[in-house]
C-alpha positions, 0 to 999 in steps of 0.5 A, spaced: 415 491 540 421 490 544 426 486 541 429 479 543 435 478 546 438 474 539 436 480 536 439 485 540 445 480 540 445 479 532 444 487 532 451 489 536 454 484 532 453 486 526 455 493 529 462 490 532 464 487 525 462 494 522 468 497 527 473 492 526 472 494 519 472 501 519 480 500 523 481 495 517 480 500 512 484 507 516 490 501 517 490 501 509 489 507 509 494 509 514 500 504 510 497 507 503 500 514 506 507 511 508 509 508 502 507 514 499 510 519 503 517 515 504 517 514 495 516 521 495 522 522 499 526 516 496 525 518 489 526 526 490 533 524 494 535 520 488 534 526 484 538 530 488 543 524 489 546 521 482 549 515 486 543 514 490 539 514 484 542 508 481 542 504 487 535 505 487 534 504 479 538 498 480 533 496 486 528 498 483 530 493 476 531 488 481 525 488 485 519 490 480 517 484 475 510 486 472 511 490 465 506 496 467 511 497 474 517 498 470 514 501 465 512 507 470 519 507 473 522 507 466 525 500 466 525 495 460 522 489 460 524 483 463 528 478 459 523 472 458 525 466 462 
């Protein structure tokens, strides 16, 4: 049975949507990998350079709000506002 033009268009649009979703997923994976690698380099440098480590800790202290994130870096809970 021959497919109608509308069916072919719908199938092509579905394929296009899947391809776009795959590209977005790849972009997220790439972004996550970049963050992990950058973080690893920064943490390694902080372990070798005490002054840099202190500056990083101050940045993390001012930038991290969620208690679980602060705990991950050994920071005390933020004072209540």
